[in-house]
DRENBARO-570540 format. One record per residue (C-alpha): residue in three letters; residue number from 1; x, z, y. Coordinates in pm, 1 decimal. Layout:
{'ALA'; NUM; {X; Z; Y}} ...
# end
This chain:
{'MET'; 1; {4548.7; 7106.9; 19788.1}} {'MET'; 2; {4512.6; 7454.6; 19657.7}} {'SER'; 3; {4292.9; 7753.8; 19734.6}} {'MET'; 4; {4393.8; 8105.5; 19869.2}} {'ASP'; 5; {4137.1; 8344.4; 19885.7}} {'SER'; 6; {3846.7; 8076.1; 19888.4}} {'LYS'; 7; {4029.6; 7893.8; 20199.0}} {'ILE'; 8; {4161.0; 7547.1; 20142.8}} {'VAL'; 9; {4547.5; 7495.5; 20188.6}} {'TYR'; 10; {4740.2; 7190.8; 20203.6}} {'SER'; 11; {5083.9; 7115.4; 20102.7}} {'ILE'; 12; {5298.8; 6906.5; 20357.4}} {'GLN'; 13; {5659.4; 6801.0; 20283.9}} {'ALA'; 14; {5850.8; 6858.9; 20572.3}} {'TYR'; 15; {6164.2; 6627.6; 20604.6}} {'ASN'; 16; {6503.6; 6612.1; 20797.0}} {'GLY'; 17; {6769.3; 6350.6; 20812.0}} {'THR'; 18; {6582.3; 6050.9; 20770.0}} {'ASP'; 19; {6271.4; 5836.3; 20881.4}} {'HIS'; 20; {5907.3; 5754.3; 20774.1}} {'ASP'; 21; {6008.2; 5441.8; 20620.9}} {'ASN'; 22; {6259.5; 5586.7; 20409.7}} {'VAL'; 23; {6013.4; 5875.0; 20314.8}} {'CYS'; 24; {5768.3; 5607.8; 20194.1}} {'ARG'; 25; {6041.4; 5423.0; 19980.2}} {'TYR'; 26; {6154.4; 5746.8; 19818.8}} {'ILE'; 27; {5795.0; 5832.6; 19725.6}} {'ALA'; 28; {5753.1; 5473.0; 19576.8}} {'LYS'; 29; {6057.6; 5559.2; 19341.7}} {'HIS'; 30; {5914.6; 5922.3; 19229.4}} {'ASP'; 31; {5570.6; 5917.1; 19074.7}} {'ASP'; 32; {5519.7; 6263.5; 19104.5}} {'GLY'; 33; {5140.0; 6305.4; 19199.6}} {'ARG'; 34; {5039.4; 5942.5; 19067.3}} {'GLN'; 35; {4860.1; 5868.2; 18760.5}} {'ASN'; 36; {5085.2; 5546.4; 18702.8}} {'PRO'; 37; {5425.9; 5498.4; 18870.2}} {'ASP'; 38; {5320.6; 5154.6; 19012.5}} {'ASP'; 39; {5003.0; 5272.9; 19164.4}} {'SER'; 40; {4916.8; 5204.7; 19516.6}} {'PHE'; 41; {4930.0; 5530.4; 19764.3}} {'TYR'; 42; {4892.3; 5618.2; 20135.0}} {'VAL'; 43; {5151.1; 5839.6; 20328.9}} {'PHE'; 44; {4970.8; 6026.7; 20593.2}} {'ASP'; 45; {5229.3; 6146.5; 20867.8}} {'LEU'; 46; {5098.6; 6482.6; 21041.6}} {'GLY'; 47; {5332.4; 6441.8; 21279.6}} {'GLU'; 48; {5231.8; 6079.0; 21389.3}} {'LEU'; 49; {4897.2; 6245.4; 21451.4}} {'THR'; 50; {5038.7; 6531.4; 21619.2}} {'LYS'; 51; {5210.4; 6304.5; 21854.3}} {'LEU'; 52; {4883.9; 6088.4; 21922.1}} {'TYR'; 53; {4677.4; 6395.5; 22011.1}} {'THR'; 54; {4928.5; 6488.7; 22261.8}} {'LEU'; 55; {4916.5; 6144.0; 22404.9}} {'TYR'; 56; {4524.6; 6105.0; 22429.3}} {'ASN'; 57; {4504.6; 6448.7; 22601.6}} {'SER'; 58; {4769.0; 6327.1; 22874.8}} {'LEU'; 59; {4601.0; 6018.8; 22934.2}} {'LEU'; 60; {4268.0; 6193.0; 22962.5}} {'PRO'; 61; {4319.5; 6518.7; 23083.1}} {'ARG'; 62; {3941.0; 6578.0; 23183.1}} {'VAL'; 63; {3835.3; 6467.4; 22833.2}} {'LYS'; 64; {3754.6; 6683.7; 22543.2}} {'THR'; 65; {3813.6; 6516.0; 22178.2}} {'PHE'; 66; {3526.0; 6471.0; 21935.4}} {'TYR'; 67; {3709.0; 6281.2; 21634.5}} {'ALA'; 68; {3492.3; 6020.6; 21482.2}} {'VAL'; 69; {3500.4; 6137.6; 21119.7}} {'LYS'; 70; {3358.2; 5796.9; 20991.8}} {'SER'; 71; {3739.8; 5643.9; 21088.4}} {'ALA'; 72; {3925.1; 5819.8; 20775.7}} {'ALA'; 73; {3734.5; 6142.7; 20646.2}} {'TYR'; 74; {4049.3; 6256.1; 20485.5}} {'ASP'; 75; {4051.2; 6654.0; 20467.0}} {'PRO'; 76; {4426.8; 6734.4; 20578.8}} {'LEU'; 77; {4371.3; 6489.9; 20890.9}} {'LEU'; 78; {4045.6; 6690.6; 20986.7}} {'SER'; 79; {4182.4; 7024.8; 20913.8}} {'ALA'; 80; {4490.5; 6942.6; 21152.2}} {'LEU'; 81; {4282.1; 6798.7; 21396.0}} {'MET'; 82; {4075.0; 7129.1; 21389.4}} {'GLU'; 83; {4358.5; 7345.6; 21435.6}} {'LEU'; 84; {4478.4; 7100.1; 21740.2}} {'GLY'; 85; {4132.7; 7206.8; 21894.3}} {'SER'; 86; {3914.3; 6907.8; 21840.4}} {'GLY'; 87; {3565.9; 6870.1; 21789.1}} {'PHE'; 88; {3398.9; 6632.5; 21559.8}} {'TYR'; 89; {3160.7; 6360.6; 21581.4}} {'CYS'; 90; {2982.9; 6321.2; 21251.7}} {'ALA'; 91; {2750.9; 6033.8; 21154.1}} {'SER'; 92; {2559.3; 6191.0; 20873.8}} {'GLN'; 93; {2487.8; 6490.7; 20655.7}} {'GLU'; 94; {2794.9; 6446.4; 20427.4}} {'GLU'; 95; {3030.3; 6433.9; 20686.8}} {'LEU'; 96; {2869.1; 6714.4; 20871.9}} {'ASN'; 97; {2890.8; 6929.3; 20543.7}} {'GLN'; 98; {3242.1; 6802.4; 20515.6}} {'VAL'; 99; {3370.3; 6954.6; 20846.5}} {'LYS'; 100; {3165.7; 7262.0; 20779.6}} {'ARG'; 101; {3322.3; 7321.9; 20451.4}} {'LEU'; 102; {3676.4; 7287.7; 20633.3}} {'GLY'; 103; {3584.2; 7580.1; 20868.0}} {'VAL'; 104; {3478.8; 7386.7; 21193.9}} {'ARG'; 105; {3254.7; 7590.7; 21406.3}} {'PRO'; 106; {2885.3; 7448.3; 21498.7}} {'GLU'; 107; {2962.7; 7400.0; 21850.9}} {'LYS'; 108; {3259.5; 7189.3; 21774.5}} {'ILE'; 109; {3014.4; 6955.5; 21584.7}} {'MET'; 110; {2812.0; 6658.9; 21706.4}} {'LEU'; 111; {2566.6; 6473.6; 21513.2}} {'SER'; 112; {2589.3; 6149.2; 21690.6}} {'ASN'; 113; {2370.2; 5885.6; 21497.0}} {'PRO'; 114; {2079.2; 5764.8; 21716.3}} {'CYS'; 115; {1849.9; 5727.0; 21403.2}} {'LYS'; 116; {1884.1; 6028.7; 21163.0}} {'GLN'; 117; {1727.7; 6122.3; 20840.4}} {'ILE'; 118; {1471.4; 6411.1; 20857.3}} {'SER'; 119; {1679.2; 6592.3; 20599.9}} {'HIS'; 120; {1996.1; 6547.1; 20803.6}} {'LEU'; 121; {1824.4; 6717.4; 21115.1}} {'ARG'; 122; {1752.4; 7000.4; 20882.9}} {'THR'; 123; {2102.5; 7048.5; 20755.3}} {'ALA'; 124; {2216.9; 7031.4; 21114.3}} {'LYS'; 125; {1973.6; 7287.6; 21231.4}} {'GLU'; 126; {2062.7; 7510.6; 20895.0}} {'HIS'; 127; {2405.4; 7521.0; 21011.0}} {'GLY'; 128; {2365.2; 7576.2; 21386.6}} {'VAL'; 129; {2475.0; 7234.9; 21473.4}} {'SER'; 130; {2245.1; 7146.7; 21782.5}} {'LEU'; 131; {2409.1; 6879.0; 21984.8}} {'LEU'; 132; {2213.7; 6548.0; 21856.2}} {'VAL'; 133; {2182.2; 6199.0; 22003.9}} {'PHE'; 134; {1864.4; 5972.4; 22066.9}} {'ASP'; 135; {1771.6; 5650.9; 22235.2}} {'ASN'; 136; {1423.6; 5619.0; 22190.0}} {'GLU'; 137; {1083.4; 5737.0; 22180.3}} {'TYR'; 138; {1039.1; 5775.0; 21824.5}} {'GLU'; 139; {1354.1; 5959.2; 21778.1}} {'LEU'; 140; {1271.2; 6187.2; 22073.1}} {'ARG'; 141; {939.6; 6275.2; 21905.9}} {'LYS'; 142; {1077.6; 6329.8; 21561.3}} {'LEU'; 143; {1346.0; 6581.5; 21707.4}} {'LYS'; 144; {1040.9; 6765.1; 21869.5}} {'GLU'; 145; {873.4; 6816.3; 21529.1}} {'TYR'; 146; {1190.8; 6899.6; 21307.6}} {'TYR'; 147; {1459.3; 7039.0; 21581.0}} {'PRO'; 148; {1265.3; 7107.9; 21899.3}} {'THR'; 149; {1539.1; 7391.7; 22021.7}} {'SER'; 150; {1834.4; 7080.4; 21983.8}} {'ARG'; 151; {2042.0; 6994.7; 22269.6}} {'LEU'; 152; {2018.7; 6603.4; 22327.9}} {'LEU'; 153; {2231.8; 6331.9; 22450.0}} {'LEU'; 154; {2080.1; 6037.0; 22561.3}} {'ARG'; 155; {2264.8; 5726.4; 22445.0}} {'ILE'; 156; {2221.6; 5432.8; 22695.7}} {'SER'; 157; {2327.1; 5051.3; 22619.3}} {'VAL'; 158; {2646.3; 4916.8; 22762.6}} {'GLU'; 159; {2719.9; 4571.7; 22878.5}} {'GLU'; 160; {2946.0; 4379.2; 22615.4}} {'SER'; 161; {3139.8; 4073.2; 22604.3}} {'GLU'; 162; {2956.8; 3795.1; 22445.4}} {'LYS'; 163; {3216.8; 3737.2; 22189.0}} {'LYS'; 164; {3204.4; 4110.1; 22075.7}} {'LYS'; 165; {2819.0; 4232.7; 22110.7}} {'MET'; 166; {2891.5; 4493.1; 21835.8}} {'TYR'; 167; {2694.1; 4786.4; 21967.2}} {'SER'; 168; {2420.1; 4720.9; 22234.1}} {'THR'; 169; {2203.6; 4522.3; 21996.9}} {'LYS'; 170; {2168.6; 4811.3; 21810.7}} {'TYR'; 171; {2175.2; 5119.8; 21991.3}} {'GLY'; 172; {2133.5; 5248.2; 22339.9}} {'ALA'; 173; {1839.2; 5268.4; 22589.6}} {'ALA'; 174; {1820.7; 5031.2; 22874.7}} {'ILE'; 175; {1825.1; 5240.7; 23236.7}} {'SER'; 176; {1483.2; 5182.1; 23274.4}} {'ASP'; 177; {1376.1; 5309.8; 22945.6}} {'ALA'; 178; {1613.1; 5603.5; 22994.6}} {'ARG'; 179; {1458.4; 5739.7; 23295.0}} {'GLU'; 180; {1123.2; 5732.1; 23101.7}} {'LEU'; 181; {1295.8; 5895.8; 22790.0}} {'ILE'; 182; {1400.9; 6145.8; 23023.3}} {'LEU'; 183; {1065.1; 6248.2; 23175.8}} {'MET'; 184; {914.8; 6193.3; 22836.7}} {'ALA'; 185; {1170.5; 6495.0; 22687.2}} {'LYS'; 186; {1102.7; 6700.7; 22959.0}} {'GLY'; 187; {723.8; 6677.0; 22898.2}} {'LEU'; 188; {766.0; 6755.5; 22534.5}} {'ASP'; 189; {980.2; 7053.5; 22658.5}} {'LEU'; 190; {1294.0; 6910.2; 22475.3}} {'ASN'; 191; {1647.6; 6976.8; 22649.7}} {'VAL'; 192; {1829.6; 6710.9; 22713.4}} {'VAL'; 193; {2180.2; 6794.0; 22833.8}} {'GLY'; 194; {2352.1; 6483.7; 22895.7}} {'VAL'; 195; {2434.7; 6106.1; 22884.9}} {'TYR'; 196; {2625.0; 5920.7; 22622.1}} {'PHE'; 197; {2768.2; 5550.5; 22639.8}} {'HIS'; 198; {2987.2; 5387.9; 22394.0}} {'VAL'; 199; {3194.1; 5069.5; 22519.9}} {'GLY'; 200; {3346.4; 5027.5; 22176.6}} {'LEU'; 201; {3666.6; 4890.9; 22021.2}} {'CYS'; 202; {3887.4; 4792.4; 22343.6}} {'THR'; 203; {4069.1; 4498.3; 22205.7}} {'ILE'; 204; {4096.3; 4345.7; 22557.5}} {'ASP'; 205; {4067.6; 4539.2; 22894.5}} {'GLU'; 206; {3734.0; 4666.9; 22924.5}} {'SER'; 207; {3776.5; 4812.2; 23272.5}} {'VAL'; 208; {3475.0; 4611.8; 23427.2}} {'HIS'; 209; {3228.4; 4735.7; 23133.7}} {'TYR'; 210; {3356.6; 5109.5; 23155.7}} {'GLN'; 211; {3293.6; 5066.6; 23534.6}} {'GLN'; 212; {2941.8; 4945.7; 23488.4}} {'ALA'; 213; {2853.5; 5231.1; 23193.0}} {'PHE'; 214; {2991.0; 5511.2; 23449.4}} {'ALA'; 215; {2773.8; 5389.1; 23708.2}} {'ASP'; 216; {2446.3; 5365.4; 23488.6}} {'ALA'; 217; {2535.4; 5731.7; 23373.8}} {'LYS'; 218; {2588.7; 5847.0; 23766.3}} {'GLU'; 219; {2241.5; 5700.5; 23820.8}} {'LEU'; 220; {2072.1; 5899.2; 23544.7}} {'PHE'; 221; {2229.7; 6198.7; 23645.5}} {'ASP'; 222; {2080.9; 6152.9; 24012.5}} {'PHE'; 223; {1764.3; 6076.4; 23845.1}} {'SER'; 224; {1754.3; 6373.2; 23624.1}} {'GLU'; 225; {1868.6; 6604.6; 23920.8}} {'LYS'; 226; {1564.2; 6476.0; 24158.1}} {'ASN'; 227; {1326.1; 6562.3; 23836.4}} {'GLY'; 228; {1461.3; 6891.1; 23767.2}} {'VAL'; 229; {1667.4; 6813.4; 23463.0}} {'SER'; 230; {2004.1; 6960.6; 23464.9}} {'LEU'; 231; {2243.4; 6736.6; 23270.1}} {'LYS'; 232; {2579.8; 6931.0; 23169.8}} {'LEU'; 233; {2741.5; 6683.6; 22950.7}} {'LEU'; 234; {2887.8; 6327.8; 22950.0}} {'ASN'; 235; {2993.6; 6148.8; 22629.6}} {'ILE'; 236; {3225.8; 5847.1; 22717.1}} {'GLY'; 237; {3227.4; 5709.9; 22332.3}} {'GLY'; 238; {3560.9; 5587.2; 22165.2}} {'GLY'; 239; {3714.3; 5284.8; 22128.7}} {'LEU'; 240; {4066.3; 5321.2; 22276.7}} {'ARG'; 241; {4370.4; 5267.1; 22019.3}} {'SER'; 242; {4741.8; 5396.3; 22062.4}} {'THR'; 243; {4840.3; 5032.2; 21971.6}} {'ASN'; 244; {4684.5; 4823.9; 22260.4}} {'SER'; 245; {4850.4; 4663.1; 22496.7}} {'ASN'; 246; {4566.7; 4743.0; 22781.6}} {'LEU'; 247; {4557.7; 5110.7; 22682.7}} {'ARG'; 248; {4689.6; 5247.4; 23014.2}} {'GLN'; 249; {4496.8; 4974.5; 23218.1}} {'THR'; 250; {4188.8; 5091.3; 23059.4}} {'VAL'; 251; {4239.4; 5425.5; 23065.5}} {'SER'; 252; {4347.1; 5420.4; 23453.9}} {'SER'; 253; {3995.4; 5270.2; 23508.2}} {'ILE'; 254; {3833.6; 5557.2; 23300.7}} {'ASN'; 255; {4004.3; 5825.1; 23525.1}} {'LEU'; 256; {3916.6; 5642.8; 23836.9}} {'ALA'; 257; {3556.7; 5619.1; 23763.7}} {'LEU'; 258; {3555.3; 5985.0; 23675.3}} {'GLU'; 259; {3716.9; 6096.4; 23989.3}} {'LYS'; 260; {3488.2; 5865.2; 24184.4}} {'LEU'; 261; {3158.4; 5956.0; 24035.3}} {'PHE'; 262; {3179.4; 6268.7; 23876.4}} {'PRO'; 263; {3445.2; 6439.6; 24113.5}} {'THR'; 264; {3537.5; 6785.0; 24000.5}} {'SER'; 265; {3433.6; 6918.6; 24351.6}} {'LYS'; 266; {3054.6; 6805.9; 24273.0}} {'TYR'; 267; {3072.5; 6870.9; 23913.0}} {'PRO'; 268; {3278.3; 7169.2; 23853.2}} {'ASP'; 269; {3113.1; 7267.5; 23510.7}} {'LEU'; 270; {3068.6; 6910.2; 23367.6}} {'ASP'; 271; {3216.0; 6897.9; 23011.1}} {'ILE'; 272; {3335.9; 6527.8; 22926.6}} {'ILE'; 273; {3373.7; 6435.4; 22564.3}} {'SER'; 274; {3487.2; 6100.7; 22380.6}} {'GLU'; 275; {3486.4; 5996.8; 22025.3}} {'PRO'; 276; {3831.3; 5852.9; 21926.4}} {'GLY'; 277; {3871.9; 5778.7; 21589.3}} {'GLY'; 278; {4111.8; 5508.6; 21538.6}} {'PHE'; 279; {4312.6; 5615.2; 21822.1}} {'PHE'; 280; {4434.9; 5913.5; 21588.5}} {'SER'; 281; {4394.6; 5766.4; 21231.2}} {'LYS'; 282; {4544.6; 5396.4; 21257.9}} {'THR'; 283; {4895.7; 5481.4; 21282.9}} {'SER'; 284; {4894.3; 5794.4; 21098.8}} {'PHE'; 285; {4898.5; 5620.9; 20750.9}} {'THR'; 286; {5087.4; 5399.4; 20561.4}} {'LEU'; 287; {4961.1; 5211.3; 20262.0}} {'ALA'; 288; {5198.3; 5123.0; 19953.7}} {'THR'; 289; {5123.9; 4843.0; 19745.2}} {'ASN'; 290; {5303.4; 4708.7; 19425.5}} {'VAL'; 291; {5347.3; 4367.1; 19305.7}} {'ILE'; 292; {5189.5; 4337.9; 18963.0}} {'GLY'; 293; {5175.8; 3976.9; 18930.9}} {'LYS'; 294; {5386.6; 3648.9; 19038.4}} {'ARG'; 295; {5303.3; 3258.4; 19023.2}} {'GLU'; 296; {5543.7; 3004.0; 19114.1}} {'PHE'; 297; {5409.0; 2660.9; 19232.7}} {'LYS'; 298; {5690.0; 2414.0; 19270.1}} {'GLY'; 299; {5692.9; 2108.7; 19477.0}} {'SER'; 300; {5816.4; 1983.5; 19828.9}} {'ASP'; 301; {5751.5; 2326.3; 19949.9}} {'THR'; 302; {5802.7; 2568.4; 19668.9}} {'GLN'; 303; {5510.6; 2860.6; 19711.1}} {'TYR'; 304; {5501.8; 3191.6; 19560.7}} {'HIS'; 305; {5159.2; 3372.0; 19498.0}} {'TYR'; 306; {5184.3; 3764.2; 19465.7}} {'TYR'; 307; {4915.7; 4003.9; 19331.0}} {'LEU'; 308; {4883.5; 4334.8; 19489.9}} {'ASN'; 309; {4739.3; 4647.6; 19328.3}} {'GLU'; 310; {4506.1; 4650.5; 19685.7}} {'GLY'; 311; {4278.6; 4383.2; 19834.6}} {'ILE'; 312; {3993.5; 4329.3; 20055.8}} {'TYR'; 313; {3743.3; 4492.6; 19828.6}} {'GLY'; 314; {3956.0; 4811.3; 19907.2}} {'ALA'; 315; {4185.3; 4910.1; 20177.8}} {'PHE'; 316; {4205.7; 4553.5; 20326.1}} {'LEU'; 317; {3832.7; 4542.8; 20377.4}} {'SER'; 318; {3843.2; 4650.1; 20720.3}} {'THR'; 319; {4070.9; 4352.9; 20829.3}} {'PHE'; 320; {3785.9; 4118.7; 20810.2}} {'THR'; 321; {3552.2; 4356.0; 21003.2}} {'LEU'; 322; {3796.5; 4473.3; 21293.7}} {'PRO'; 323; {4067.3; 4259.2; 21463.2}} {'LYS'; 324; {4381.6; 4406.5; 21287.5}} {'GLU'; 325; {4735.5; 4257.8; 21296.7}} {'LEU'; 326; {4884.2; 4361.8; 20937.0}} {'LYS'; 327; {5262.9; 4470.8; 20970.3}} {'TYR'; 328; {5457.7; 4532.6; 20679.1}} {'PHE'; 329; {5782.0; 4652.3; 20547.4}} {'ILE'; 330; {5961.5; 4629.0; 20198.0}} {'MET'; 331; {6199.5; 4840.6; 19992.2}} {'SER'; 332; {6551.6; 4754.4; 20120.5}} {'LYS'; 333; {6763.0; 4520.6; 20305.0}} {'SER'; 334; {6906.0; 4386.7; 19996.6}} {'ILE'; 335; {6560.2; 4215.3; 19914.4}} {'GLU'; 336; {6488.7; 4118.1; 20267.7}} {'LYS'; 337; {6833.3; 3898.0; 20248.7}} {'ARG'; 338; {6672.9; 3685.1; 19985.8}} {'SER'; 339; {6554.9; 3332.6; 20004.3}} {'ALA'; 340; {6223.1; 3332.0; 20242.9}} {'THR'; 341; {5964.2; 3132.6; 20107.0}} {'ASN'; 342; {5606.7; 3057.4; 20188.0}} {'SER'; 343; {5378.3; 3296.0; 20012.1}} {'LYS'; 344; {4998.6; 3420.7; 19939.9}} {'LEU'; 345; {4908.3; 3742.9; 19868.7}} {'TRP'; 346; {4609.3; 3835.7; 19635.7}} {'GLY'; 347; {4434.9; 4163.8; 19555.9}} {'PRO'; 348; {4350.5; 4269.9; 19189.5}} {'VAL'; 349; {4010.1; 4199.8; 19155.3}} {'MET'; 350; {3878.2; 3918.7; 18969.2}} {'ASN'; 351; {3745.3; 3705.3; 19230.2}} {'CYS'; 352; {3852.5; 3429.1; 19441.4}} {'ALA'; 353; {3758.3; 3583.3; 19742.9}} {'ASP'; 354; {4008.3; 3900.8; 19706.9}} {'LYS'; 355; {4260.1; 3707.2; 19917.1}} {'VAL'; 356; {4454.9; 3961.6; 20140.4}} {'ILE'; 357; {4675.4; 3695.0; 20367.9}} {'ASP'; 358; {4663.0; 3310.7; 20281.8}} {'LYS'; 359; {4990.9; 3243.1; 20442.6}} {'ILE'; 360; {5285.3; 3454.6; 20486.2}} {'ILE'; 361; {5651.7; 3413.6; 20486.8}} {'LEU'; 362; {5818.6; 3663.7; 20245.0}} {'PRO'; 363; {6167.1; 3686.8; 20081.3}} {'GLU'; 364; {6128.3; 3627.2; 19710.3}} {'LEU'; 365; {5957.2; 3922.8; 19532.8}} {'ASP'; 366; {5983.3; 4029.5; 19175.6}} {'ILE'; 367; {5730.8; 4218.0; 18960.8}} {'GLY'; 368; {5756.8; 4603.0; 19040.6}} {'ASP'; 369; {5841.9; 4533.1; 19398.1}} {'TRP'; 370; {5651.5; 4716.6; 19696.7}} {'ILE'; 371; {5518.2; 4612.5; 20012.4}} {'PHE'; 372; {5444.9; 4896.9; 20265.4}} {'TRP'; 373; {5162.0; 4842.8; 20519.6}} {'ARG'; 374; {5198.0; 4999.5; 20865.4}} {'ASN'; 375; {4881.8; 5137.4; 21088.5}} {'MET'; 376; {4633.7; 5158.4; 20778.0}} {'GLY'; 377; {4425.6; 5469.2; 20826.2}} {'GLU'; 378; {4160.9; 5330.7; 21042.2}} {'TYR'; 379; {3857.6; 5216.7; 20826.1}} {'SER'; 380; {4055.0; 5157.0; 20543.3}} {'PHE'; 381; {4002.1; 5412.3; 20243.7}} {'ALA'; 382; {3693.6; 5481.9; 20443.8}} {'CYS'; 383; {3544.2; 5160.0; 20365.0}} {'SER'; 384; {3707.7; 5112.7; 20060.1}} {'THR'; 385; {3492.0; 5046.9; 19720.4}} {'ARG'; 386; {3597.8; 5088.1; 19375.3}} {'PHE'; 387; {3488.6; 4735.3; 19241.0}} {'CYS'; 388; {3655.1; 4643.6; 18895.2}} {'GLY'; 389; {3781.8; 4984.3; 18880.2}} {'PHE'; 390; {4057.2; 4934.7; 19156.5}} {'GLY'; 391; {4140.2; 5133.2; 19450.1}} {'THR'; 392; {4424.2; 5362.7; 19611.7}} {'LYS'; 393; {4343.5; 5711.7; 19472.6}} {'SER'; 394; {4675.7; 5902.1; 19531.8}} {'PHE'; 395; {4761.8; 6033.3; 19902.5}} {'TYR'; 396; {5102.8; 6227.9; 20037.3}} {'ASN'; 397; {5131.4; 6436.5; 20307.7}} {'VAL'; 398; {5453.2; 6444.6; 20549.7}} {'ILE'; 399; {5594.4; 6557.9; 20862.9}} {'SER'; 400; {5944.4; 6535.0; 21007.1}} {'ASN'; 401; {6104.9; 6890.8; 21115.2}} {'ASN'; 402; {6089.0; 6800.7; 21466.7}} {'ASP'; 403; {5724.7; 6713.2; 21482.6}} {'LEU'; 404; {5668.9; 7018.8; 21277.5}} {'PHE'; 405; {5790.3; 7213.6; 21553.4}} {'LEU'; 406; {5572.5; 7048.4; 21822.2}} {'PHE'; 407; {5243.8; 7103.3; 21553.7}} {'GLN'; 408; {5313.0; 7463.0; 21563.6}} {'GLN'; 409; {5321.5; 7491.7; 21923.9}} {'LEU'; 410; {5008.2; 7303.0; 21980.5}} {'GLN'; 411; {4802.2; 7471.3; 21721.5}} {'LYS'; 412; {4523.5; 7681.9; 21890.4}} {'GLU'; 413; {4393.6; 7821.1; 21540.9}} {'LYS'; 414; {4685.5; 8008.4; 21410.4}} {'SER'; 415; {4542.4; 8095.7; 21033.8}} {'SER'; 416; {4667.0; 7773.5; 20896.8}} {'CYS'; 417; {4545.0; 7558.0; 20658.5}} {'PHE'; 418; {4880.6; 7431.1; 20539.7}} {'ILE'; 419; {5169.6; 7517.2; 20374.5}} {'PHE'; 420; {5521.4; 7363.3; 20496.7}} {'GLU'; 421; {5748.3; 7299.5; 20174.6}} {'LYS'; 422; {6124.7; 7208.6; 20298.4}} {'TRP'; 423; {6168.8; 6853.9; 20155.7}} {'THR'; 424; {6525.6; 6750.9; 20104.5}} {'PRO'; 425; {6505.2; 6487.8; 19818.6}} {'TYR'; 426; {6779.7; 6257.1; 19952.1}} {'GLU'; 427; {7066.6; 6404.0; 19857.1}} {'GLU'; 428; {7009.7; 6279.3; 19475.4}} {'SER'; 429; {6913.9; 5930.5; 19580.5}} {'GLU'; 430; {7103.8; 5838.6; 19889.8}} {'LYS'; 431; {7111.5; 5469.7; 19763.6}} {'VAL'; 432; {6754.1; 5465.9; 19770.3}} {'LEU'; 433; {6720.6; 5571.6; 20131.1}} {'LYS'; 434; {7027.7; 5381.2; 20281.1}} {'PHE'; 435; {6940.0; 5052.4; 20114.2}} 
# end
């Protein structure tokens, strides 16, 4: 990161002639940018992010994106999404200040937390961020006192499967309460501009729950119209992931519901927004961990325990809060050819709870070998602690030349925050890249 005329500019290494996995392997062999050569690190792939942004817009052509900053609040990712045209969903004063510092315009920011600190409301007002969320009478009266000119989205509760129940117990007004809140806001001379629902993480096909949520939203649009309140915005939340097998089925149900209940013929000026977080961040980051220790347990079934420099108090914390299949690759095919053994992976913290994977089949590894973990952008470094002084601090930004062309074609903000440096380190180290 560098500053040019008070503007933050990020360096992106543009590579050619190889793939993302080999780029990660090369970085592991070269410690530029890390305090220690065996420190863990992340690789952010701007090309992957660009392709995901293209995919999302093709799947939901009527929907504008407001990226959920909480998922991965990494400045280069946020700046790239800003240049691609995304808005931002912020949960707090800190996130709001972060995107403002990067140059995001107020109209592209939403303060989406239904229960906000008064100081956070004041910050939003100072920055001209007017799109806010509420779901109860007390929040409505707080908004009347501290930000009466704000534009309000009413969050409604969503029916969830019994196994999930992640959101409806904490946020969202029931439909009967929502009607009263719309009338109360009108009586307080507050500007309710739309309805907001969030089905949540779509690990299964959520078509039924989306259909009910859209039906509830439509009921409130009709109720508001009858009572002289003009709604202009519908927020359909987040939860979609590019890695989910049911993605296209769920997206199809969303598009069908929009066409049936909110057709463009009747709602030509309706703004529809969503809050993708993990959809963009999850597969855009790879984590590299180093084997810092090893123990052998001999017996009828020899087992190796390996100690990594990342664990559940750091990057892997999210694996215990979200359903996540850990996918990895290792340094070379020569290592892959070693005898496979039962293994256990521990994190670095001096606590027995810091167990990354209890049972896994791995080729025998040595101290100093690397394990690379795919799909580690979503709630990984965002949730990481610094317990015992451990934690990943180093990030590398890369993009292939082909993806760079796509990014530059899609840029809506042409005064770029990025300097793209041609990166051809492979000629000097062919053996690293070709196993």
